[in-house]
N, CA, C and O of each residue as an XYZ file, in Angstrom:
592
protein
N      -3.942     18.311     23.108
C      -3.250     19.427     23.680
C      -3.502     19.399     25.183
O      -4.634     19.185     25.615
N      -2.472     19.611     25.972
C      -2.593     19.647     27.421
C      -2.648     21.096     27.891
O      -1.805     21.913     27.523
N      -3.641     21.400     28.701
C      -3.817     22.748     29.234
C      -3.702     22.676     30.747
O      -4.553     22.074     31.402
N      -2.666     23.280     31.312
C      -2.486     23.285     32.760
C      -3.620     24.064     33.406
O      -4.027     25.116     32.914
N      -4.125     23.533     34.515
C      -5.232     24.164     35.218
C      -5.312     23.595     36.625
O      -4.858     22.474     36.857
N      -5.872     24.329     37.558
C      -6.042     23.763     38.900
C      -7.112     22.668     38.906
O      -8.101     22.756     38.178
N      -6.908     21.647     39.723
C      -7.938     20.622     39.888
C      -9.211     21.287     40.395
O      -9.149     22.192     41.227
N     -10.360     20.849     39.901
C     -11.641     21.418     40.303
C     -12.058     22.633     39.505
O     -13.173     23.124     39.674
N     -11.171     23.141     38.621
C     -11.516     24.319     37.804
C     -12.611     23.952     36.805
O     -12.726     22.799     36.390
N     -13.406     24.939     36.428
C     -14.447     24.715     35.430
C     -13.821     24.503     34.050
O     -12.837     25.148     33.691
N     -14.413     23.589     33.293
C     -14.003     23.337     31.917
C     -15.122     23.872     31.034
O     -16.291     23.537     31.226
N     -14.759     24.701     30.070
C     -15.748     25.371     29.229
C     -15.618     24.933     27.777
O     -14.516     24.680     27.290
N     -16.742     24.848     27.097
C     -16.759     24.485     25.682
C     -16.107     25.588     24.859
O     -16.325     26.773     25.115
N     -15.317     25.204     23.885
C     -14.647     26.178     23.041
C     -15.597     26.761     21.992
O     -15.370     27.859     21.483
N     -16.661     26.021     21.673
C     -17.597     26.471     20.640
C     -18.981     25.880     20.926
O     -19.124     24.972     21.745
N     -19.980     26.404     20.246
C     -21.343     25.903     20.416
C     -21.468     24.505     19.830
O     -20.818     24.167     18.841
N     -22.318     23.699     20.461
C     -22.550     22.363     19.943
C     -23.459     21.547     20.840
O     -24.107     22.072     21.745
N     -23.493     20.246     20.568
C     -24.321     19.301     21.322
C     -23.401     18.260     21.948
O     -22.514     17.730     21.280
N     -23.613     17.966     23.236
C     -22.814     16.968     23.936
C     -23.129     15.600     23.335
O     -24.276     15.153     23.354
N     -22.097     14.941     22.800
C     -22.285     13.614     22.209
C     -21.864     12.504     23.168
O     -22.231     11.344     22.980
N     -21.095     12.861     24.193
C     -20.710     11.876     25.206
C     -20.356     12.620     26.487
O     -19.695     13.658     26.450
N     -20.796     12.086     27.608
C     -20.430     12.600     28.929
C     -20.427     11.403     29.866
O     -21.484     10.943     30.297
N     -19.252     10.903     30.178
C     -19.150      9.720     31.019
C     -17.711      9.344     31.269
O     -16.812     10.178     31.166
N     -17.492      8.067     31.602
C     -16.165      7.594     31.960
C     -15.623      6.668     30.883
O     -16.342      5.834     30.333
N     -14.341      6.833     30.597
C     -13.618      5.970     29.677
C     -12.303      5.618     30.366
O     -11.522      6.503     30.714
N     -12.066      4.332     30.558
C     -10.837      3.860     31.207
C     -10.615      4.552     32.554
O      -9.483      4.885     32.904
N     -11.692      4.766     33.303
C     -11.583      5.355     34.633
C     -11.481      6.866     34.673
O     -11.355      7.436     35.757
N     -11.529      7.528     33.545
C     -11.427      8.997     33.488
C     -12.704      9.585     32.928
O     -13.336      9.008     32.042
N     -13.078     10.744     33.457
C     -14.237     11.447     32.934
C     -13.921     12.097     31.604
O     -12.866     12.708     31.436
N     -14.839     11.964     30.657
C     -14.657     12.526     29.317
C     -15.947     13.220     28.896
O     -17.045     12.713     29.129
N     -15.797     14.388     28.273
C     -16.928     15.080     27.653
C     -16.542     15.322     26.199
O     -15.440     15.788     25.908
N     -17.453     15.003     25.296
C     -17.243     15.225     23.869
C     -18.400     16.082     23.351
O     -19.561     15.832     23.673
N     -18.069     17.093     22.547
C     -19.072     18.026     22.025
C     -18.969     18.069     20.505
O     -17.915     18.394     19.958
N     -20.080     17.735     19.815
C     -20.154     17.887     18.362
C     -20.407     19.353     18.070
O     -21.400     19.917     18.529
N     -19.514     19.977     17.306
C     -19.602     21.410     17.065
C     -20.693     21.720     16.041
O     -20.781     21.080     14.992
N     -21.508     22.699     16.362
C     -22.657     23.076     15.532
C     -22.222     23.440     14.116
O     -21.271     24.198     13.922
N     -22.933     22.889     13.128
C     -22.705     23.241     11.734
C     -21.420     22.691     11.148
O     -20.993     23.149     10.087
N     -20.781     21.716     11.804
C     -19.528     21.152     11.298
C     -19.564     19.632     11.433
O     -20.516     19.059     11.963
N     -18.506     19.000     10.941
C     -18.321     17.569     11.166
C     -17.208     17.333     12.193
O     -16.546     16.296     12.175
N     -17.013     18.298     13.077
C     -15.957     18.256     14.088
C     -16.523     18.002     15.472
O     -17.688     18.289     15.746
N     -15.674     17.455     16.347
C     -16.047     17.343     17.750
C     -14.824     17.615     18.612
O     -13.698     17.281     18.242
N     -15.061     18.222     19.759
C     -14.002     18.472     20.724
C     -14.155     17.491     21.872
O     -15.256     17.034     22.177
N     -13.022     17.171     22.508
C     -13.031     16.294     23.671
C     -12.281     16.975     24.803
O     -11.331     17.726     24.585
N     -12.735     16.694     26.015
C     -12.136     17.258     27.217
C     -12.012     16.135     28.237
O     -12.997     15.459     28.534
N     -10.801     15.924     28.783
C     -10.630     14.916     29.828
C      -9.344     15.183     30.603
O      -8.414     15.744     30.024
N      -9.239     14.825     31.843
C     -10.212     14.184     32.724
C     -11.163     15.223     33.323
O     -10.734     16.177     33.972
N     -12.427     15.023     33.099
C     -13.449     15.999     33.483
C     -14.630     15.287     34.142
O     -15.115     14.275     33.637
N     -15.083     15.822     35.270
C     -16.338     15.371     35.853
C     -17.432     16.189     35.169
O     -17.527     17.401     35.364
N     -18.247     15.522     34.376
C     -19.249     16.209     33.555
C     -20.323     16.865     34.407
O     -20.779     16.303     35.402
N     -20.717     18.062     33.998
C     -21.876     18.744     34.585
C     -22.983     18.850     33.543
O     -24.008     19.491     33.775
N     -22.767     18.212     32.388
C     -23.752     18.181     31.307
C     -24.064     16.716     31.004
O     -23.326     15.811     31.394
N     -25.167     16.510     30.305
C     -25.574     15.158     29.911
C     -25.557     15.052     28.389
O     -25.639     16.058     27.683
N     -25.450     13.822     27.895
C     -25.497     13.581     26.463
C     -26.764     14.210     25.882
O     -27.855     14.058     26.433
N     -26.602     14.916     24.766
C     -27.728     15.581     24.107
C     -27.898     17.034     24.485
O     -28.629     17.763     23.815
N     -27.231     17.474     25.555
C     -27.352     18.878     25.992
C     -26.717     19.808     24.962
O     -25.683     19.490     24.376
N     -27.350     20.959     24.750
C     -26.787     22.004     23.896
C     -25.872     22.874     24.751
O     -26.220     23.223     25.879
N     -24.697     23.227     24.215
C     -23.775     24.105     24.930
C     -23.443     25.305     24.052
O     -23.397     25.209     22.826
N     -23.219     26.410     24.697
C     -22.810     27.642     24.028
C     -21.301     27.807     24.161
O     -20.696     27.168     25.021
N     -20.675     28.642     23.337
C     -19.244     28.902     23.519
C     -18.997     29.434     24.933
O     -19.654     30.382     25.365
N     -18.067     28.835     25.640
C     -17.764     29.251     27.005
C     -18.662     28.620     28.041
O     -18.481     28.860     29.234
N     -19.634     27.812     27.620
C     -20.517     27.143     28.560
C     -19.768     26.062     29.331
O     -18.948     25.342     28.760
N     -20.047     25.949     30.614
C     -19.372     24.970     31.467
C     -19.860     23.566     31.112
O     -21.063     23.316     31.046
N     -18.907     22.647     30.882
C     -19.245     21.251     30.593
C     -18.820     20.324     31.718
O     -19.228     19.163     31.747
N     -18.000     20.822     32.654
C     -17.566     19.995     33.768
C     -16.484     20.672     34.587
O     -16.210     21.863     34.438
N     -15.870     19.865     35.468
C     -14.764     20.347     36.296
C     -13.580     19.388     36.153
O     -13.754     18.197     35.898
N     -12.387     19.927     36.321
C     -11.163     19.145     36.157
C     -11.037     18.134     37.291
O     -11.125     18.491     38.466
N     -10.829     16.856     36.926
C     -10.613     15.790     37.899
C      -9.129     15.694     38.251
O      -8.265     16.033     37.442
N      -8.854     15.238     39.439
C      -7.476     14.942     39.834
C      -7.209     13.495     39.440
O      -7.876     12.581     39.926
N      -6.240     13.290     38.564
C      -5.856     11.936     38.155
C      -4.354     11.899     37.975
O      -3.709     12.935     37.817
N      -3.803     10.693     38.000
C      -2.396     10.555     37.666
C      -2.225     10.892     36.196
O      -3.031     10.470     35.367
N      -1.199     11.638     35.866
C      -1.041     12.109     34.497
C       0.419     12.385     34.212
O       1.238     12.443     35.129
N       0.744     12.553     32.946
C       2.090     12.952     32.561
C       2.319     14.447     32.788
O       3.451     14.921     32.689
N       1.260     15.186     33.090
C       1.399     16.616     33.380
C       1.971     16.787     34.787
O       1.607     16.032     35.688
N       2.859     17.764     34.996
C       3.426     17.974     36.327
C       2.396     18.479     37.347
O       2.572     18.293     38.551
N       1.334     19.111     36.868
C       0.223     19.543     37.716
C      -1.056     19.072     37.030
O      -0.992     18.393     36.005
N      -2.203     19.420     37.577
C      -3.466     19.045     36.931
C      -3.532     19.675     35.536
O      -3.045     20.785     35.316
N      -4.140     18.948     34.605
C      -4.298     19.495     33.256
C      -5.511     18.865     32.594
O      -5.980     17.796     32.986
N      -6.004     19.563     31.580
C      -7.103     19.063     30.758
C      -6.512     18.713     29.404
O      -5.767     19.498     28.818
N      -6.851     17.530     28.915
C      -6.452     17.125     27.576
C      -7.585     17.556     26.646
O      -8.706     17.057     26.739
N      -7.271     18.492     25.747
C      -8.264     19.063     24.837
C      -7.969     18.523     23.445
O      -6.862     18.682     22.931
N      -8.962     17.886     22.842
C      -8.777     17.317     21.519
C      -9.791     17.830     20.522
O     -10.853     18.326     20.896
N      -9.454     17.707     19.248
C     -10.339     18.062     18.147
C     -10.271     16.917     17.146
O      -9.187     16.503     16.734
N     -11.436     16.411     16.759
C     -11.482     15.291     15.829
C     -12.450     15.549     14.695
O     -13.461     16.234     14.848
N     -12.107     14.974     13.542
C     -13.031     14.856     12.406
C     -13.099     13.354     12.158
O     -12.136     12.747     11.689
N     -14.240     12.765     12.475
C     -14.336     11.304     12.428
C     -13.416     10.721     13.480
O     -13.550     11.031     14.664
N     -12.479      9.876     13.061
C     -11.505      9.272     13.974
C     -10.127      9.930     13.860
O      -9.163      9.471     14.473
N     -10.042     11.008     13.072
C      -8.760     11.674     12.833
C      -8.592     12.860     13.770
O      -9.432     13.759     13.802
N      -7.504     12.860     14.532
C      -7.214     13.980     15.419
C      -6.654     15.146     14.610
O      -5.831     14.962     13.713
N      -7.114     16.339     14.944
C      -6.667     17.573     14.312
C      -6.069     18.477     15.382
O      -6.155     18.176     16.572
N      -5.467     19.577     14.963
C      -4.894     20.544     15.896
C      -6.015     21.413     16.475
O      -6.629     22.178     15.731
N      -6.302     21.317     17.786
C      -7.391     22.112     18.349
C      -7.130     23.620     18.298
O      -8.066     24.412     18.406
N      -5.879     24.018     18.135
C      -5.586     25.446     18.021
C      -6.228     26.051     16.777
O      -6.392     27.268     16.695
N      -6.593     25.213     15.808
C      -7.249     25.698     14.590
C      -8.602     26.336     14.911
O      -9.126     27.100     14.100
N      -9.173     26.036     16.077
C     -10.462     26.620     16.467
C     -10.323     28.028     17.040
O     -11.314     28.749     17.156
N      -9.114     28.419     17.394
C      -8.910     29.714     18.035
C      -8.600     30.790     17.004
O      -8.001     30.499     15.969
N      -8.999     32.027     17.272
C      -8.717     33.112     16.323
C      -7.219     33.409     16.269
O      -6.536     33.303     17.288
N      -6.696     33.779     15.093
C      -5.257     34.036     14.947
C      -4.715     35.062     15.929
O      -3.587     34.914     16.400
N      -5.487     36.107     16.254
C      -4.977     37.128     17.169
C      -4.693     36.537     18.545
O      -3.822     37.032     19.261
N      -5.407     35.499     18.919
C      -5.183     34.864     20.211
C      -3.923     34.012     20.194
O      -3.305     33.784     21.234
N      -3.550     33.550     19.027
C      -2.391     32.671     18.892
C      -1.099     33.418     18.617
O      -0.043     32.796     18.499
N      -1.159     34.726     18.512
C       0.020     35.542     18.254
C       0.613     35.266     16.884
O       1.716     35.719     16.579
N      -0.113     34.523     16.056
C       0.241     34.241     14.665
C       1.612     33.620     14.463
O       2.067     33.521     13.324
N       2.277     33.205     15.506
C       3.570     32.535     15.379
C       3.386     31.032     15.379
O       2.326     30.533     15.757
N       4.410     30.306     14.960
C       4.300     28.842     14.991
C       4.294     28.332     16.428
O       4.891     28.949     17.310
N       3.630     27.226     16.662
C       3.618     26.617     17.984
C       4.975     25.980     18.250
O       5.597     25.413     17.352
N       5.422     26.082     19.498
C       6.669     25.438     19.913
C       6.397     24.660     21.185
O       5.691     25.138     22.072
N       6.945     23.484     21.275
C       6.855     22.720     22.504
C       8.072     23.048     23.352
O       9.201     23.033     22.860
N       7.843     23.343     24.624
C       8.929     23.608     25.551
C       9.138     22.380     26.416
O       8.197     21.618     26.638
N      10.350     22.170     26.908
C      10.552     21.051     27.830
C       9.669     21.216     29.053
O       9.409     22.339     29.488
N       9.210     20.112     29.608
C       8.349     20.161     30.785
C       9.039     20.908     31.912
O       8.376     21.591     32.692
N      10.351     20.793     32.013
C      11.089     21.458     33.082
C      11.040     22.973     32.976
O      11.327     23.661     33.955
N      10.680     23.515     31.807
C      10.613     24.968     31.639
C       9.396     25.555     32.341
O       9.430     26.719     32.740
N       8.322     24.786     32.504
C       7.081     25.314     33.071
C       7.248     25.872     34.476
O       6.735     26.959     34.739
N       7.943     25.190     35.411
C       8.055     25.761     36.756
C       8.739     27.116     36.779
O       8.416     27.945     37.629
N       9.681     27.367     35.867
C      10.352     28.660     35.832
C       9.348     29.775     35.557
O       9.436     30.843     36.162
N       8.386     29.541     34.645
C       7.381     30.550     34.344
C       6.457     30.728     35.544
O       6.069     31.852     35.864
N       6.103     29.637     36.209
C       5.206     29.715     37.351
C       5.856     30.456     38.512
O       5.182     31.204     39.220
N       7.175     30.254     38.719
C       7.847     30.953     39.818
C       7.773     32.457     39.619
O       7.625     33.214     40.578
N       7.877     32.884     38.364
C       7.802     34.313     38.092
C       6.372     34.817     38.123
O       6.141     36.026     38.109
N       5.405     33.903     38.165
C       4.005     34.305     38.184
C       3.527     34.836     36.843
O       2.538     35.565     36.773
N       4.230     34.468     35.777
C       3.873     34.970     34.455
C       3.587     33.814     33.524
O       4.210     32.755     33.612
N       2.662     34.024     32.654
C       2.427     33.106     31.549
C       2.484     33.946     30.296
O       1.499     34.589     29.932
N       3.617     33.950     29.638
C       3.753     34.742     28.429
C       4.551     33.966     27.408
O       5.391     33.133     27.749
N       4.276     34.249     26.170
C       4.982     33.565     25.097
C       6.443     33.974     25.098
O       6.770     35.145     25.291
N       7.303     33.022     24.884
C       8.734     33.290     24.789
C       9.102     33.361     23.314
O       8.652     32.522     22.533
N       9.908     34.339     22.913
C      10.284     34.403     21.505
C      11.133     33.188     21.141
O      11.875     32.676     21.979
N      11.027     32.726     19.899
C      11.836     31.572     19.502
C      13.312     31.946     19.497
O      13.650     33.112     19.296
N      14.205     30.970     19.718
C      15.645     31.262     19.622
C      15.975     31.815     18.243
O      15.288     31.509     17.268
N      17.020     32.625     18.157
C      17.389     33.269     16.895
C      17.607     32.249     15.787
O      17.319     32.530     14.624
N      18.110     31.074     16.131
C      18.375     30.062     15.112
C      17.107     29.393     14.602
O      17.149     28.665     13.611
N      15.987     29.630     15.262
C      14.744     28.951     14.893
C      13.836     29.936     14.143
O      12.924     30.518     14.730
N      14.087     30.109     12.888
C      13.311     31.022     12.053
C      12.692     30.241     10.914
O      12.948     29.047     10.756
N      11.879     30.915     10.123
C      11.276     30.249      8.971
C      12.337     29.799      7.975
O      12.160     28.793      7.288
N      13.439     30.540      7.896
C      14.495     30.163      6.974
C      15.326     29.004      7.510
O      15.894     28.234      6.735
N      15.400     28.878      8.830
C      16.180     27.814      9.452
C      15.333     27.200     10.552
O      15.457     27.600     11.710
N      14.453     26.214     10.218
C      13.536     25.680     11.211
C      14.181     24.730     12.214
O      13.501     24.249     13.120
N      15.473     24.447     12.077
C      16.126     23.522     13.002
C      16.279     24.176     14.378
O      16.609     25.359     14.463
N      16.042     23.416     15.462
C      16.226     23.978     16.797
C      17.710     24.195     17.070
O      18.556     23.630     16.376
N      18.033     25.004     18.068
C      19.437     25.228     18.408
C      20.090     23.903     18.793
O      19.424     22.984     19.270
N      21.386     23.820     18.582
C      22.110     22.587     18.862
C      22.125     22.265     20.351
O      22.052     21.095     20.726
N      22.217     23.281     21.206
C      22.283     23.060     22.654
C      20.867     22.976     23.217
O      20.081     23.905     23.026
N      20.514     21.865     23.920
C      19.163     21.763     24.496
C      18.977     22.751     25.648
O      19.933     23.160     26.306
N      17.722     23.116     25.867
C      17.365     24.029     26.945
C      17.679     23.390     28.290
O      17.407     22.207     28.492
N      18.241     24.149     29.198
C      18.514     23.662     30.546
C      18.018     24.717     31.515
O      18.555     25.824     31.531
N      16.983     24.408     32.346
C      16.454     25.416     33.251
C      17.470     25.824     34.310
O      18.277     25.012     34.764
N      17.416     27.080     34.689
C      18.310     27.592     35.725
C      17.753     27.213     37.088
O      16.537     27.240     37.276
N      18.607     26.861     38.046
C      18.092     26.546     39.397
C      17.473     27.785     40.026
O      17.858     28.906     39.693
N      16.508     27.593     40.942
C      15.826     28.753     41.561
C      16.760     29.609     42.373
O      16.337     30.612     42.948
């Protein structure tokens, strides 16, 4: 999952655990945290680690800062992952339902993000009327952002 954030922003652990890796992989900083009492681990990258392997972290504890790197994100972002063994899972499963608004996740076109930023708002957009549980198909016409 990609989370937009300013470069240099603090990256915080989503849950308590022990740092299992803090270093560089393919030129990018990576921090991995084994979650306490589970067989899960979270990953955060590109991150300049402020923790060392073996360190205990609390929920919300700072594990590093966002690095500036070339990325597919239009601005700086953190790639947040959740794994069980070598299998990637949905990291949103770690968040409480009330935080997720209990609706299904939708991917928006990358071009939609600047429109939200121009308004200075980050809020969930309701799904199009045609996109319901009874009719999960997206609307026939693709989204086209309006010029500023």
